[in-house]
C-alpha positions as CSV (number, residue, x, y, z in Angstrom):
1,A,-4.7,12.5,-20.8
2,A,-2.9,15.5,-19.3
3,F,-3.2,16.3,-15.6
4,D,-2.2,19.3,-13.4
5,L,0.5,17.9,-11.1
6,A,-0.4,20.2,-8.3
7,S,-4.1,19.3,-8.0
8,G,-4.6,16.2,-10.2
9,R,-7.2,18.2,-12.2
10,L,-7.7,16.9,-15.7
11,L,-6.5,19.5,-18.2
12,W,-7.4,17.6,-21.4
13,S,-7.9,14.2,-22.9
14,H,-7.7,12.9,-26.4
15,A,-9.2,9.7,-27.8
16,L,-6.7,7.6,-29.7
17,P,-7.5,5.0,-32.4
18,Y,-5.7,2.3,-30.6
19,D,-6.9,-1.1,-29.4
20,D,-4.2,-1.2,-26.8
21,P,-4.1,-2.3,-23.1
22,G,-1.9,0.6,-21.9
23,F,1.5,2.1,-21.9
24,F,3.0,-0.2,-19.3
25,V,5.8,-2.7,-19.4
26,E,3.7,-5.9,-19.3
27,S,4.5,-9.2,-20.9
28,E,4.3,-12.9,-19.7
29,N,7.4,-13.6,-21.8
30,R,10.4,-11.9,-20.1
31,E,12.4,-12.2,-23.3
32,D,9.9,-10.0,-25.1
33,R,9.5,-7.4,-22.3
34,R,9.2,-4.0,-24.0
35,P,6.8,-1.1,-23.8
36,Y,3.4,-1.2,-25.5
37,G,4.0,2.4,-26.4
38,Q,5.8,5.7,-25.7
39,I,5.0,9.3,-25.0
40,A,7.3,12.2,-25.6
41,A,6.9,16.0,-25.2
42,G,8.7,19.0,-26.5
43,G,8.4,22.0,-28.8
44,G,4.7,22.5,-27.8
45,L,3.8,19.0,-29.0
46,V,3.1,15.6,-27.4
47,A,4.0,12.5,-29.5
48,V,2.2,9.2,-28.7
49,W,3.2,5.9,-30.3
50,S,1.5,2.5,-29.8
51,R,3.1,-0.8,-30.5
52,T,0.0,-1.8,-32.4
53,R,0.9,0.8,-35.1
54,R,3.9,2.4,-36.7
55,H,2.2,5.8,-36.7
56,V,3.1,8.5,-34.2
57,E,0.1,10.7,-33.2
58,L,1.0,14.4,-32.5
59,L,-1.1,16.5,-30.1
60,N,-1.0,20.1,-29.0
61,S,0.5,20.1,-25.5
62,A,-1.7,23.0,-24.4
63,N,-5.1,21.6,-25.3
64,G,-4.7,18.1,-26.6
65,A,-6.0,18.9,-30.1
66,S,-4.7,16.8,-32.9
67,A,-1.6,18.2,-34.6
68,G,-1.1,15.6,-37.3
69,G,1.1,12.6,-37.3
70,V,4.2,10.8,-38.7
71,D,4.6,7.3,-40.1
72,L,7.7,5.4,-39.2
73,P,9.3,2.6,-41.1
74,A,9.8,0.5,-38.0
75,E,9.0,0.3,-34.3
76,P,11.0,3.0,-32.4
77,R,13.1,2.0,-29.4
78,W,13.3,5.7,-28.4
79,L,11.0,8.6,-29.3
80,G,11.7,12.3,-28.8
81,L,10.7,15.7,-29.9
82,S,13.1,18.5,-30.7
83,A,12.5,22.2,-29.9
84,A,12.4,22.8,-33.7
85,G,9.4,20.5,-34.0
86,E,11.1,17.4,-35.3
87,V,10.0,13.9,-34.4
88,I,13.2,11.9,-33.5
89,A,13.2,8.1,-33.4
90,V,15.7,5.4,-32.8
91,L,15.0,2.4,-35.1
92,M,16.6,-1.0,-34.4
93,R,16.6,-3.8,-36.9
94,G,18.7,-6.7,-35.6
95,D,22.3,-6.0,-36.6
96,H,21.5,-2.5,-37.7
97,G,20.5,0.7,-35.9
98,A,19.8,4.2,-36.9
99,I,18.4,7.5,-35.5
100,E,16.4,9.8,-37.8
101,G,14.5,13.1,-37.6
102,R,11.2,13.7,-39.4
103,D,9.3,17.0,-39.9
104,A,6.3,17.1,-37.7
105,R,4.2,18.8,-40.3
106,S,5.0,16.8,-43.4
107,G,6.4,13.6,-42.0
108,A,9.3,13.8,-44.4
109,Q,12.7,12.6,-43.2
110,T,15.0,15.6,-42.5
111,W,18.1,13.6,-41.4
112,R,19.4,10.1,-40.6
113,L,22.4,8.7,-38.8
114,D,23.5,5.1,-38.7
115,L,24.4,3.9,-35.3
116,P,27.1,1.4,-34.2
117,L,24.5,-0.5,-32.2
118,T,22.9,-4.0,-32.5
119,E,19.9,-5.4,-30.7
120,R,19.2,-9.1,-30.4
121,N,16.9,-8.7,-27.4
122,P,14.5,-5.9,-26.6
123,R,15.4,-6.1,-22.9
124,R,19.0,-5.1,-23.8
125,F,18.1,-1.5,-24.8
126,A,18.1,1.6,-22.8
127,S,18.2,5.4,-23.4
128,I,18.5,8.7,-21.5
129,L,18.3,12.3,-22.6
130,S,20.6,14.9,-21.3
131,A,19.2,17.7,-19.1
132,D,19.6,20.3,-21.9
133,R,17.9,17.9,-24.4
134,T,20.8,18.2,-26.8
135,T,22.3,14.7,-26.4
136,V,20.7,11.2,-26.2
137,Y,22.7,8.3,-24.8
138,L,21.7,4.9,-26.3
139,C,22.8,1.5,-25.1
140,A,22.0,-1.8,-26.9
141,D,23.5,-5.3,-26.4
142,R,27.2,-4.5,-25.8
143,S,27.5,-1.0,-27.1
144,L,26.9,2.5,-25.8
145,A,26.7,5.6,-28.0
146,A,26.1,9.4,-27.6
147,V,24.3,11.3,-30.3
148,D,24.4,15.1,-30.7
149,L,20.8,15.9,-31.6
150,A,21.6,19.5,-32.6
151,Q,24.3,18.6,-35.1
152,H,23.0,15.2,-36.0
153,K,26.3,13.4,-35.4
154,L,27.7,10.6,-33.4
155,T,29.7,12.1,-30.5
156,W,31.3,8.8,-29.3
157,S,30.6,5.1,-28.9
158,V,32.2,2.5,-26.6
159,P,31.8,-1.2,-25.9
160,T,30.0,-2.3,-22.7
161,G,29.7,-5.5,-20.7
162,G,26.1,-6.0,-21.9
163,G,23.5,-7.7,-19.8
164,E,19.7,-7.6,-19.3
165,D,17.3,-5.1,-17.7
166,L,19.6,-2.3,-18.8
167,S,19.2,1.1,-17.2
168,L,21.1,4.4,-17.6
169,H,21.7,7.1,-15.1
170,L,23.1,10.6,-15.8
171,D,23.8,12.9,-12.9
172,G,26.6,15.4,-12.6
173,G,29.9,14.0,-13.9
174,L,28.9,10.4,-14.4
175,L,26.9,8.3,-16.9
176,V,26.2,4.9,-15.5
177,V,25.1,1.7,-17.2
178,A,23.6,-0.8,-14.8
179,A,22.7,-4.3,-15.9
180,H,22.2,-7.9,-14.7
181,Q,24.8,-10.1,-16.4
182,G,24.2,-13.7,-15.7
183,D,23.8,-13.8,-11.9
184,S,25.7,-10.6,-11.3
185,W,25.0,-6.9,-11.0
186,R,27.4,-4.8,-13.1
187,N,28.0,-1.0,-13.1
188,H,29.8,0.7,-15.9
189,A,30.5,4.4,-15.2
190,L,31.7,6.9,-17.8
191,E,32.4,10.5,-18.4
192,P,29.4,11.7,-20.5
193,A,31.4,14.2,-22.6
194,A,34.0,11.8,-24.0
195,G,32.8,8.3,-23.1
196,K,35.9,7.7,-21.0
197,T,35.5,4.8,-18.5
198,V,35.7,5.7,-14.8
199,F,35.1,2.2,-13.5
200,D,33.6,-1.0,-14.9
201,G,33.0,-4.2,-13.1
202,E,30.9,-6.7,-11.2
203,V,29.6,-5.3,-8.0
204,Y,27.6,-8.3,-6.7
205,K,27.7,-12.0,-7.5
206,G,24.7,-14.3,-7.1
207,W,22.4,-11.4,-7.8
208,R,18.9,-11.9,-9.1
209,P,16.5,-8.9,-9.3
210,Y,13.5,-9.0,-7.1
211,L,11.7,-6.7,-9.5
212,A,12.3,-6.1,-13.2
213,D,13.6,-2.6,-13.9
214,S,15.1,-2.9,-10.5
215,F,17.6,0.0,-10.3
216,R,17.1,3.5,-9.1
217,F,19.6,6.3,-9.0
218,V,19.7,9.5,-6.9
219,G,22.9,11.6,-7.2
220,D,25.7,9.3,-6.1
221,R,23.4,6.6,-4.9
222,A,22.6,3.4,-6.9
223,I,19.8,1.4,-5.4
224,G,18.8,-2.2,-6.3
225,M,16.5,-4.8,-4.8
226,N,16.9,-8.6,-4.7
227,D,15.7,-11.6,-2.7
228,Q,18.8,-13.6,-2.6
229,R,20.7,-12.1,0.3
230,G,18.0,-12.5,2.9
231,G,16.7,-16.0,2.0
232,G,13.4,-15.0,0.4
233,H,13.3,-11.6,2.0
234,P,13.3,-8.7,-0.5
235,T,16.5,-6.7,0.3
236,V,17.2,-3.1,-0.7
237,I,21.0,-2.5,-1.4
238,C,22.4,1.0,-1.8
239,R,25.8,1.7,-3.3
240,S,28.0,4.7,-3.8
241,L,28.7,5.2,-7.5
242,S,31.8,7.4,-7.1
243,G,33.3,5.1,-4.4
244,N,32.0,1.9,-6.0
245,K,31.1,0.4,-2.6
246,E,28.1,-0.7,-0.6
247,L,26.7,1.9,1.8
248,W,23.8,0.0,3.5
249,S,21.2,-2.7,3.0
250,A,17.6,-3.0,4.4
251,D,15.8,-6.3,4.8
252,L,12.1,-5.7,4.0
253,G,10.8,-8.9,5.6
254,D,9.3,-12.2,4.5
255,A,8.1,-12.0,0.9
256,W,5.3,-14.5,1.7
257,H,3.5,-12.0,3.9
258,H,3.9,-8.9,1.8
259,R,4.6,-8.2,-1.9
260,C,6.8,-5.4,-3.1
261,V,5.5,-4.0,-6.4
262,G,7.6,-0.9,-7.0
263,F,10.1,1.4,-5.6
264,Q,11.2,4.9,-6.5
265,A,13.9,7.3,-5.1
266,A,13.7,11.1,-4.8
267,G,15.4,13.7,-2.6
268,K,16.5,12.1,0.7
269,Y,14.1,9.1,0.6
270,L,13.4,5.8,-1.1
271,A,9.7,4.9,-1.3
272,V,8.9,1.2,-1.5
273,L,5.4,0.3,-2.6
274,E,3.9,-3.0,-1.3
275,H,0.8,-4.7,-0.1
276,P,0.1,-7.8,2.0
277,E,-0.3,-11.1,0.0
278,D,-3.9,-11.3,1.0
279,D,-4.8,-7.7,0.6
280,L,-4.4,-5.5,-2.6
281,R,-4.5,-2.2,-0.7
282,L,-1.3,-0.3,-1.3
283,R,1.2,0.8,1.4
284,Y,4.4,2.7,1.3
285,L,7.6,2.4,3.3
286,L,10.1,5.3,3.3
287,L,13.8,4.6,3.8
288,D,16.4,7.2,4.5
289,L,18.9,7.2,1.6
290,E,21.7,8.1,4.0
291,T,21.3,5.3,6.5
292,G,18.7,2.9,5.1
293,R,16.6,3.3,8.3
294,P,12.8,3.5,8.1
295,A,11.7,7.1,7.9
296,G,7.9,6.6,7.6
297,S,5.1,4.4,6.4
298,G,1.4,4.5,5.7
299,M,-1.4,3.6,3.3
300,L,-1.8,4.8,-0.3
301,P,-4.9,5.5,-2.2
302,G,-5.8,2.7,-4.7
303,T,-5.3,-1.0,-5.0
304,D,-2.8,-3.2,-6.9
305,V,-3.7,-5.3,-9.9
306,A,-4.2,-8.9,-8.9
307,H,-1.5,-11.5,-10.1
308,R,0.8,-8.7,-11.2
309,E,3.8,-10.2,-13.1
310,S,5.8,-7.0,-13.5
311,V,6.9,-3.9,-11.7
312,M,4.3,-1.2,-11.0
313,P,5.0,2.0,-13.0
314,T,6.1,4.7,-10.5
315,A,7.8,8.0,-10.7
316,F,8.6,11.0,-8.4
317,V,7.4,14.2,-10.3
318,A,7.2,17.7,-8.8
319,G,7.6,16.3,-5.3
320,Q,4.8,13.8,-5.7
321,L,4.8,10.0,-5.9
322,V,2.9,9.1,-9.1
323,Y,1.9,5.4,-9.7
324,A,-0.5,3.3,-11.7
325,A,-3.1,1.7,-9.3
326,R,-6.0,-0.4,-10.4
327,E,-8.3,2.6,-10.1
328,G,-6.1,4.8,-12.4
329,M,-3.1,7.1,-12.0
330,C,-2.6,8.4,-8.5
331,A,-0.3,11.2,-7.3
332,V,0.5,11.6,-3.6
333,G,2.5,14.5,-2.1
334,G,4.0,15.0,1.4
335,L,5.4,11.5,1.8
336,P,8.7,12.6,3.2
337,P,7.8,12.8,6.9
338,P,8.4,15.6,9.4
339,P,11.3,15.1,11.8
340,A,9.2,13.4,14.4
341,G,7.7,11.0,11.8
342,R,4.8,8.9,13.2
343,L,4.9,10.8,16.5
344,A,4.1,14.0,14.6
345,L,1.0,12.4,13.1
346,E,-0.2,11.2,16.5
347,A,0.4,14.7,18.0
348,A,-1.6,16.2,15.2
349,L,-4.5,13.8,15.8
350,D,-4.3,14.5,19.5
351,Q,-4.5,18.2,18.8
352,V,-7.7,17.7,16.8
353,R,-9.2,15.6,19.5
354,A,-8.5,18.3,22.1
355,T,-10.3,21.0,20.0
356,A,-12.9,22.7,22.3
357,G,-16.6,22.3,21.5
358,Q,-18.5,19.7,19.6
359,P,-16.7,17.4,17.2
360,G,-16.9,19.0,13.7
361,P,-15.4,18.9,10.2
362,A,-11.9,18.9,11.5
363,H,-12.5,15.7,13.5
364,E,-14.3,14.0,10.6
365,G,-11.5,15.1,8.2
366,A,-8.9,13.5,10.5
367,S,-11.0,10.4,10.8
368,E,-11.4,10.0,7.1
369,F,-7.6,10.6,6.7
370,T,-6.7,7.8,9.1
371,A,-9.3,5.5,7.6
372,L,-7.7,5.9,4.2
373,Y,-4.0,6.1,5.0
374,R,-3.7,4.2,8.3
375,P,-6.8,2.2,8.9
376,D,-7.3,0.7,12.4
377,T,-6.7,-3.0,12.4
378,R,-7.8,-5.3,15.2
379,P,-7.5,-9.1,15.8
380,A,-10.4,-11.5,15.6
381,L,-9.6,-14.6,17.7
382,F,-10.8,-18.1,17.0
383,T,-13.4,-19.7,19.2
384,R,-13.6,-23.5,19.6
385,Q,-17.2,-23.4,20.9
386,A,-19.9,-21.8,18.8
387,L,-21.1,-18.6,20.5
388,R,-24.7,-18.3,21.6
389,I,-26.5,-15.5,19.8
390,D,-28.7,-14.5,22.8
391,G,-27.5,-10.9,23.5
392,Q,-25.9,-11.9,26.9
393,L,-22.2,-12.0,25.9
394,D,-21.3,-14.3,28.9
395,D,-19.6,-16.7,26.5
396,W,-17.2,-14.0,25.1
397,A,-13.9,-14.4,26.9
398,G,-10.4,-13.0,26.6
399,D,-11.0,-10.8,23.5
400,E,-10.0,-7.2,23.2
401,A,-12.9,-4.8,22.7
402,I,-13.0,-2.0,20.2
403,A,-14.0,1.1,22.0
404,L,-16.1,3.8,20.3
405,G,-16.3,7.1,22.2
406,D,-13.4,9.1,20.8
407,A,-14.1,12.5,19.4
408,L,-12.8,11.2,16.0
409,D,-15.6,8.6,16.0
410,V,-18.4,11.1,16.1
411,R,-20.6,11.6,13.0
412,S,-23.0,14.4,14.1
413,A,-26.4,14.8,12.4
414,P,-27.5,18.3,11.3
415,G,-28.7,20.1,14.4
416,G,-27.6,17.2,16.6
417,A,-24.9,17.1,19.2
418,W,-23.0,14.3,21.0
419,G,-23.0,14.7,24.7
420,G,-19.9,12.6,25.5
421,A,-19.7,9.0,26.8
422,P,-22.8,9.3,29.1
423,D,-24.8,10.2,26.1
424,L,-23.6,7.5,23.7
425,S,-20.7,5.1,23.8
426,A,-20.1,1.6,22.5
427,K,-17.8,-1.5,22.6
428,A,-17.5,-4.0,19.7
429,R,-15.9,-7.5,19.6
430,V,-15.2,-9.9,16.8
431,A,-14.6,-13.6,16.8
432,W,-14.8,-16.5,14.3
433,D,-15.1,-20.3,14.0
434,R,-15.2,-22.6,11.0
435,R,-18.9,-21.7,10.3
436,F,-19.5,-18.1,11.3
437,V,-18.0,-14.6,11.9
438,Y,-19.4,-13.2,15.1
439,L,-19.9,-9.6,16.2
440,A,-21.0,-8.3,19.5
441,I,-21.8,-4.6,20.2
442,E,-22.6,-3.1,23.6
443,T,-24.0,0.4,23.5
444,G,-24.3,2.9,26.4
445,D,-27.2,5.3,25.7
446,D,-29.0,7.4,28.3
447,R,-32.2,7.3,26.3
448,H,-33.4,4.4,24.1
449,E,-35.5,5.5,21.1
450,P,-36.3,2.5,18.8
451,P,-37.2,2.8,15.2
452,A,-40.9,2.5,14.4
453,L,-42.2,-0.9,13.2
454,G,-42.3,-1.0,9.4
455,G,-40.0,2.1,9.1
456,S,-36.4,2.4,8.3
457,P,-34.1,0.9,10.9
458,L,-32.0,4.0,10.7
459,D,-34.9,6.2,11.9
460,G,-34.1,5.3,15.5
461,D,-31.4,3.8,17.7
462,S,-29.7,1.1,15.8
463,V,-26.4,-0.5,14.9
464,V,-25.0,-0.7,11.3
465,V,-22.4,-3.3,10.4
466,G,-20.4,-3.2,7.2
467,I,-18.1,-6.0,5.9
468,D,-15.8,-6.1,2.9
469,P,-15.5,-9.9,2.6
470,Q,-12.5,-9.9,0.3
471,G,-10.6,-7.3,2.3
472,S,-9.0,-6.1,-0.9
473,N,-11.1,-2.9,-1.5
474,A,-10.7,-3.7,-5.2
475,G,-14.3,-3.2,-6.1
476,E,-14.9,-6.8,-6.9
477,Q,-18.2,-6.8,-5.0
478,S,-20.2,-4.4,-3.0
479,P,-19.6,-4.5,0.8
480,L,-22.2,-6.3,2.9
481,V,-24.0,-3.8,5.1
482,L,-26.6,-4.8,7.7
483,A,-28.7,-2.7,10.1
484,L,-29.7,-4.2,13.5
485,S,-32.4,-2.7,15.6
486,L,-34.8,-3.5,18.4
487,S,-38.5,-2.6,18.0
488,D,-41.3,-3.6,20.2
489,G,-39.0,-6.2,21.8
490,R,-38.1,-7.9,18.6
491,T,-34.8,-8.0,16.8
492,R,-34.8,-6.7,13.3
493,V,-32.1,-7.4,10.7
494,T,-32.2,-5.2,7.5
495,Q,-29.8,-5.6,4.6
496,I,-28.7,-2.3,3.1
497,S,-26.0,-3.4,0.7
498,G,-24.3,-6.5,-0.8
499,A,-25.3,-9.7,-2.4
500,P,-28.7,-10.8,-1.0
501,L,-28.4,-12.9,2.2
502,P,-30.9,-15.3,3.8
503,L,-32.1,-13.3,6.8
504,P,-34.4,-14.4,9.7
505,D,-38.0,-14.9,8.6
506,A,-39.3,-13.4,11.8
507,A,-37.8,-11.6,14.7
508,D,-38.5,-14.5,17.1
509,E,-36.3,-16.8,14.9
510,A,-33.4,-14.4,14.9
511,G,-31.3,-16.7,17.1
512,K,-32.4,-20.0,15.5
513,G,-30.6,-19.9,12.1
514,D,-28.5,-22.5,10.4
515,E,-25.1,-22.5,8.7
516,D,-26.4,-20.5,5.7
517,R,-28.6,-17.9,7.6
518,V,-27.7,-14.7,9.4
519,T,-28.6,-14.9,13.0
520,A,-29.0,-11.9,15.3
521,R,-30.3,-10.9,18.7
522,A,-30.7,-7.5,20.4
523,V,-31.4,-7.1,24.1
524,R,-32.4,-4.0,26.0
525,K,-30.2,-3.2,29.0
526,A,-30.5,-0.7,31.8
527,A,-28.6,1.9,29.8
528,G,-28.4,0.9,26.2
529,C,-28.6,-2.3,24.3
530,T,-26.5,-5.4,23.4
531,Y,-26.4,-6.7,19.9
532,E,-25.1,-10.0,18.6
533,V,-24.9,-11.2,15.1
534,A,-23.5,-14.3,13.4
535,I,-22.8,-14.1,9.7
536,P,-22.1,-17.4,7.9
537,W,-18.8,-17.8,6.0
538,T,-20.9,-19.1,3.1
539,A,-22.4,-15.6,2.7
540,L,-19.0,-14.0,2.8
541,R,-16.6,-16.1,0.8
542,A,-17.7,-18.8,-1.7
543,N,-14.4,-20.6,-1.6
544,P,-14.1,-22.9,1.5
545,G,-10.3,-22.5,1.3
546,E,-10.7,-18.8,2.0
547,R,-12.6,-19.0,5.4
548,P,-10.2,-17.5,6.2
549,G,-7.5,-19.7,4.7
550,Y,-4.6,-17.5,3.5
551,R,-6.9,-14.4,3.3
552,L,-6.5,-13.3,6.8
553,A,-7.7,-9.7,6.3
554,M,-11.3,-8.4,6.1
555,G,-12.8,-4.9,6.0
556,L,-15.1,-4.1,8.8
557,G,-17.1,-1.0,9.9
558,V,-19.4,-0.5,12.9
559,A,-21.7,2.5,13.5
560,V,-24.0,3.1,16.4
561,V,-26.9,5.4,15.5
562,D,-28.5,7.6,18.2
563,W,-31.9,9.3,18.0
564,D,-33.5,11.5,20.7
565,G,-36.8,13.4,20.6
566,G,-37.7,11.9,17.2
567,K,-34.6,13.4,15.5
568,P,-31.2,12.0,14.6
569,K,-28.6,13.1,17.1
570,A,-25.3,11.6,16.3
571,A,-23.5,8.3,15.5
572,L,-20.3,6.7,16.6
573,E,-18.4,4.9,13.9
574,W,-15.4,2.6,13.7
575,G,-13.8,3.4,10.3
576,Y,-15.3,5.9,7.9
577,G,-17.1,3.7,5.4
578,L,-20.7,3.7,6.5
579,M,-22.3,6.9,7.8
580,R,-20.9,9.3,5.1
581,G,-21.5,6.9,2.3
582,I,-20.8,3.2,1.9
583,A,-17.1,2.8,0.9
584,A,-15.1,-0.4,1.4
585,N,-11.8,1.5,1.2
586,R,-12.6,3.6,4.2
587,M,-13.6,0.8,6.5
588,A,-11.4,-0.4,9.4
589,R,-9.8,-3.8,9.3
590,I,-9.9,-7.1,11.2
591,Q,-7.2,-9.8,10.9
592,F,-8.2,-13.4,11.7
593,V,-5.9,-15.0,14.3
594,D,-6.0,-18.8,14.7
595,L,-5.6,-18.6,18.4
596,T,-8.2,-18.9,21.1
597,P,-8.2,-16.9,24.4
598,E,-7.7,-20.2,26.2
599,R,-4.6,-21.0,24.1
600,I,-3.1,-17.6,24.8
601,A,-3.7,-18.1,28.5
602,G,-1.9,-21.5,28.2
603,Y,1.0,-19.8,26.5
604,R,1.3,-17.3,29.4
605,K,1.4,-20.1,32.0
606,F,4.1,-21.9,30.0
607,I,6.2,-18.8,29.7
608,A,5.9,-18.1,33.5
609,L,6.9,-21.7,34.4
610,M,9.7,-22.2,31.8
611,P,10.9,-18.8,30.6
612,T,14.2,-20.3,29.3
613,H,12.6,-23.1,27.2
614,E,13.2,-22.8,23.5
615,F,9.4,-22.5,23.0
616,A,9.0,-19.7,25.5
617,W,10.2,-16.9,23.2
618,R,8.2,-18.4,20.3
619,F,5.1,-18.1,22.5
620,V,5.9,-14.5,23.4
621,E,6.1,-13.7,19.7
622,R,2.8,-15.3,19.0
623,I,1.1,-13.5,21.8
624,A,2.6,-10.1,20.7
625,A,1.5,-10.8,17.1
626,T,-2.1,-10.8,18.3
627,H,-1.8,-7.0,18.9
628,I,-2.3,-5.9,15.3
629,G,-1.9,-2.7,13.4
630,P,-0.9,0.8,14.7
631,A,-3.4,0.5,17.6
632,G,-1.7,-2.7,18.6
633,L,1.8,-1.3,18.8
634,P,1.7,-0.4,22.5
635,G,0.4,-3.9,23.2
636,R,3.3,-5.5,21.3
637,V,5.7,-3.3,23.1
638,G,4.1,-4.2,26.4
639,E,4.4,-7.9,25.8
640,I,8.1,-7.7,25.0
641,E,8.9,-5.3,27.9
642,G,7.0,-7.6,30.3
643,Y,9.0,-10.6,29.2
644,I,12.4,-8.7,29.6
645,A,11.4,-7.4,33.0
646,A,10.4,-10.8,34.2
647,N,13.5,-12.5,32.8
648,P,16.4,-10.0,32.8
649,A,19.0,-12.9,32.8
650,G,17.2,-15.2,30.4
651,V,18.6,-16.9,27.3
652,H,16.1,-15.1,25.1
653,T,16.6,-11.7,26.6
654,A,19.1,-10.4,24.0
655,T,16.7,-11.4,21.2
656,A,13.8,-9.7,23.1
657,I,15.8,-6.5,23.4
658,A,16.6,-6.5,19.7
659,E,12.8,-6.9,19.0
660,L,12.0,-4.1,21.4
661,E,14.4,-1.8,19.5
662,R,12.6,-2.6,16.3
663,L,9.3,-1.8,17.8
664,Y,10.5,1.5,19.3
665,R,11.8,2.4,15.8
666,S,8.3,1.5,14.3
667,G,6.8,3.8,16.9
668,G,8.8,6.8,15.7
669,S,11.6,6.8,18.3
670,A,14.6,8.9,17.2
671,E,17.0,6.7,19.2
672,P,15.4,3.3,19.4
673,G,18.7,1.6,20.4
674,E,19.3,3.9,23.2
675,Q,15.7,3.7,24.4
676,A,15.9,-0.1,24.4
677,A,19.2,0.0,26.3
678,R,17.7,2.3,29.0
679,F,14.8,0.0,29.5
680,A,17.0,-3.1,29.7
681,L,19.2,-1.5,32.4
682,K,16.1,-0.4,34.3
683,A,14.8,-4.0,34.1
684,G,18.0,-5.3,35.6
685,V,19.6,-6.7,32.5
686,A,23.4,-6.9,33.0
687,A,25.4,-4.5,30.9
688,R,27.5,-6.0,28.1
């Protein structure tokens, strides 16, 4: 398929007679890691080769129409197209290598050149074409050669140090061979015109690549990633090619909590693609190539393939990050952030919120954007005592409510209008124990208009709850969506989506369920309603080890529907996956925390009584970690600032200041170190 890079629009597609899983480097056997196929373009043609055949399909690059084909005598290691319409292939057969050209029309061989290359392992082969497409550089085992494609001759060949996971880089005056040799990273730099060595040697010992194909080059920068330096932490290391020295390194954090699946460099930035271990939704982290400091982060469309054993195919093309997600090829532009980074995004959202008049398309567009690229994530605390489903909420304690009443939460109905918080507002809470996930929603509504008995629960005031049980948004199952309403004094639960659940047989039994039944209760208040619902873990996740177990994330959406005068007026929604179509990938998120409100209160007492104890800082970190996601950043900052202010001379204060600097940087501060120092001095910390 061919796509327009600017818009992603499909230009053409062509069905190929291949029984082939795709053109990606995938193999369980690392010793046999080589492409399933190759694609080349040039001279108005596209050449496609599949490992399942020795035939090269030729297509018209303008419309994808078939343009014939060429049979090759062996599997090509490199495939190219000349401006004259020749198919050029490098063929390797053990101790013998050759490059040959074949006429695209007849398939006849037009020229052939033997190469001083051998190949005993497919992982020890690499190639790169010069910018003017006249020279191809080929590296196999312990030899490197340059071939003039115009004159069909060998320009030069030199021995190399060999190694695995070979990669070639050509930029300006240097041709660089990078390889893993044993437990080392080697760089061999040459002058591309004559093959003269500029430097050659081991740059790191004890090196093991974190990702296969783990070198990227931009200008004078060589970037690699390994997990040896940081003790299980993936670490990005950047070196200068001309100076042959390390410039910076960046620790990406504990590999057990997030998985790096790809990285790609372009311009001034390095984009690292990753996802949490319990969540296949993709994220990106931008690092400044000059300093290695974080320059931006966010969510990406699409999800990763479960149990991936190899690097994700990625590229920067025409200013866009292109990658192969589970849903297909994705291209995302605009990743390099503006100078203010995250603060600029917040300022843009605040500007939309401040727009005069009723919330409209701009507000919903901003809401959908944040749901996709920076979903709100909130904690769900553990409860030791089962919560009563009675609509009173007097047994909910210490949990942070999710407020709905922002202009970005509004989903207006045609002809309807939201009259601000006095008209409609809501607060939602989430908790869990070993049997249930609990939700409580308090609504503020100046006029209660229930749905008619026997009618749709959405034809009146109601609450809609959506849950993506797996939290992966990978389309493995439809999200569970329930509608809660109060009609004629009775609680009504209606399932809209998801696998069928055992619901209450009658409204009067809504609070008398068992471990396998949804229980719910709605109660009318002076101005609004209170809704409670308990959803059994058995209905959400079949595996008892995932309740929540290691799968701490879950998608969640909440919408409060308001009717007045027999017509829909507006709705308030947390996330964007319910009112404008059910979509798990646009829901907000909850993360299960194995702490009770009572335990957190106990930690605070311990910290206040013994702030210098070795456990005190550990408890501060645990409390700060309950403030989750972008919305929780001010809470994390507040916890650390509060500890420093209360203990300016404590033994853990220096550690706390370092953590505060990291949080300031995450928040977009241009000078996080200076900001942390100013706060410390103001709090009474002695200057050092």
